[in-house]
N, C-alpha and C positions, 0 to 999 in steps of 0.2 A: 799245641796249646802249652802255655807256660806252666800249667799244672803238672807237666811231666817232670818238673824239677825234683820234687820230693819223692816221686816214684822211681826214678831212674838214676839217681845220683851214684848208686853203688857200681854202675857200669864204668865210671870214669877211670878207675885204675887200669882196666883193660884197654881203654882208648888212649891212654897217655903215651906219648912218644918218648923214646930213649935218647933222643938227640939232645946232648948236654948244652949245645950252643943256643937252644931255644927253650922257652918255657915248656915243661912237660905237659902242662895243662893250659890254663887261661893266662894271657898276658894282659894285665890291667894298667892302663896309662892314665894318670890323673893330673889335672891342671888345677892348682890351688887358687884361692880367691885373692882379691886385692889386699895388699898389705900384710898377708900372712907370711911368716918367716920361712926362709928357704931350708933352714936346718930341720932335722927330724925332731918331732915333738915328743919328749919323754912322757910316759904315762906310768908313774911308779906303782900305783895300785894294781895295774894290770901286768906289770913286769915287762912292758914292751916300750919300744920307741917307734913312733910312726916314721915311715921312710922319708928321707929328705925330699923336699919340693912337693910333697903331697898335701900339706896344710891340714886343716881340720877334717876335710872330707876324706883324707887318707884312712880315717877310722872305718869307713865303709869298705874300702879295699881290704883292710885287715880282717873285717868280719867275713868277707867272701873267702879270703885266703885261708882262714881258720877252718873253713868247711869244704873247700874244693881242693882236692889233692893236686899238687903241682902248679898252683897258682903263683905267678910272679907279679909283684906290685911295683910300679915305677912312677916316678914323678917327673914332670916337665920342668927343666931348669930354665926359667924365664923370669923377667923382673917382677911381674905381678904388682906393678906400681899402683899405689892408692891415689886416686885422683882428687879425693876430698881434702880440704884443709884439715889440719890437726884438730881432733875433737876429744872431748872427755871420754875416757874408757867406759864410764857408766852411763853415757848418753844413750837413750833408747829411741829418740825420734830425731829427725833431721830437719834443720831449718831450710826452708825453700831457698833462702839466699845463698846457702852453701853451693847450690847447683850453679850459681853464677860465678863461683870461684873455682870450678873444677879445672884441674890441670890436665886438659885434654891432649895437649901436645905429648906429654910423657905417657899418658894413658894410651893414646893411639900407638905410640912406639912400642909399648909393652905388649899390647894385644897383637900387633903385627909380628913381633918377635915370637910370641907364644904360638901363634898360628903356624908360622913357618917351621917352628921347632917340632910341632906335632906332625905336620905333613912329612917332614924329613924323617922323623923317628919311625912313623908307621911304614913309610916306604922302605927304609933300611931294614926294619924288622921283617917285612914281607919278603924282601930280597934274600935275607938269611934263612927265613923260616916260612917258605911259601905255603905250607899247610897250617901255620899257626893261627890260633883264634885270639882275637883282640877285643877288649872292652875299653871304652873311653868314658871317663867320669870327669865332670867339670863343675866347679862351684863358683858362682859370682863371675868375676872377670874370667876365670877359668872355664866357665860354662860358655861364655861368648867365644873364647878361643877354640873350644871343641867344635861348636856349631860352625864357626868360620871354616874350620878344616874340612867340614862335610858339605857345607852349603855354598862356600865362597864368601868373601868379605862383604860386609854390609854397607860399604861406601862411606862417604862423608869423613874421609881421613883414615878409615879402617882398612885392613888388609884387602888387597884386590887380587892376590895370587889365585891361580886355579886351585879348586879344592881337590881332595883325594879322588882318584879314579873310581867311578861308580862300580867298575868291575871288581876292584880290590875291596871296596866297602862291602859289596854283596857277598863276596867269597870269604872274607876273613874277619870282618867286624861283626860280632854277634850281639853286642849290647852297647847302648849309649845312654848314660844317665846324666841329665842336665839339671842343675839345681840353682835356682835364683838367678836366672840368665837375664842380664840387662837388655838383650835383644829379643826377649820373649814376646810372642804374639798370643793374645788370648783366644780361647775357643778353638784351638787346633786339635786334631785327633791325638796328638802326642801329649797334650797337656794333662797334668795331674795337679792336685791342690785346688784351692777355691778362688784363684785369681780371676778377675773379670776385665782387667785392663792390660794394655800393652806395656812393655818395659820402656825405660828411659831412652834406649837406643834401639827401638823396635826394628826388627829386620824387615826390609821392604820386599825382598824377593825370596820366596820359600820353594820355588819350583824344583830346584835340584834336590832339596831335602825331602820333598813329599814322597819320593820313591823309597825312603828309608823309614817310613812311619812305623813299620813293624818292629824295628829295633831301637827306636828312640822313645824315651819318656822324659818329660820335662816338668819338674816340680816348682810351682810358684804359688804363694798364698797372698790373699788380699792384704793390701796396705804395705806390702814389701816396698821399701824405698826405691829399689832398683828394678826388679822384674815386674812390679805392678804399678810403678810410678806413684807409690804412696809416700808416707812420711815416717815409716817405722823401721828403724835399724834393728829393733828387737825381733821383728818378724824375719828380717833378712838373715838373722843369726840363729834361727830356731829349728832349722830343717833336720839336723842330725837327731835331735831328741824326739821329733815327731815322726819323721819318715825314714830314719836310718835303716831299720829292718826292711821296710818295703823297697827301698832303693837297692839294698844288698840282694834281696830276692830277685829283683828285676835283672840285675847283672848276672847272677848265678844261673838263673833259669834260661837266659839267652844262650849261655854256653852249653848247658846240658841239652837243650832242645836241638841246637845245631849239631852237636856231636852224636846225639842219639839218632837224628835223622840220617846222618851220613852213614852210621853203622848199620841202621836198619835197611838202607837202600843198597848196601854192599858197595858203596862208593869208596874209592881211596882218597877222596877229598883233595885231589891234586889241585893246587892253586893255579889259576889261569889269569889272574889279574895283572895288570901292568902298572908300574909305578908312575907317579905324576911328577914332572919336574917342578921345583919350587925354588924360591930364593934361598941362598945359603943362610942357615940359621947360626947364630953365635952360641946358642944354648943347645944342650942335649938332654935327653931323658936319662935318669939314673935309676937303675933297678936295685932294690935292696932287700926285698922280702920274698921268700919262697916258702910256700906251704908244702911240707912233706908228710903231713899226717894222713891217716887213712881217710878216704872220702866217706862222707856221711851226709844225711839230709840236712840242708841248711836250716838253722834255727830249730832243729829237732832235739839237739843235745841241750837239755835244760840248764845245766850248770854253766856250760860254755856260753849259751845264749845270755844268761843273766850277767855274766862277766863282760861280754862284749857290748851288751846294751847299756851297761853301766858306763863303759868307755864312751859310747856315743853320747850319753847324757853329759858326761864330764866335758866332752869336746864340743858341745853345741855352743860354739863361740858367738 
């Protein structure tokens, strides 16, 4: 049960590995959304800078890292090309005619690049750290990229590489948080939020991913221009402020549950998964944030919670 998170977080220090080439605790790999800058986003009021390539959703990684000892946050270096024509920064709805002007050629290339990058990064991390635990987080285009790496490409010009090995996923990936995914399908077990419609690039084949329902959660709200095929950009950019804490809890609890289960069973948690070949990616993931503070229950520290939730609100782009 994911409720184990708040009750057993104190065990993490004992479970952490001393291998300095690998994350002592959880390794979080984040794929940012379309058009978000690659550079780390400074947040002066919080005194931090979000890691490069993580975009606004990097704030969730920071919240988890602030509460889980030994967490490393990394961002996927990929184009994250915005397929929409230039719009007013204050625009809150999308004109249906904009979808007729989508730059799908560059968007396909960006998604394919990001998918290959995640597959390569996870395989490389597993090779170096066979017992390492990984969480994947993706927002918008980044959500599609993450899901492609797990389920396989969605066709129609998108990535067709083989997804990550199911053995690796089941052994090493403990949490997957998907936010505003353009390939979202309504009414699945993994769905969170109040969306009732499929996304603009709805995924046609979910067979591979169904075996991962216990580790994947996908947030999408009604009228989101991309994951719900609506017309609201405001909804598409609102998830951090509404669900930031919930997403962070999902990610953290997956790690705690996995490590607690292994500790309780007396298992050495030796990795047995095999890596999956993929096309060579031109981009790599960059790790920039490591939590070294004492482990404590996520969002139980009131002062830290208020500060981090303020960060989530500020970055709800």
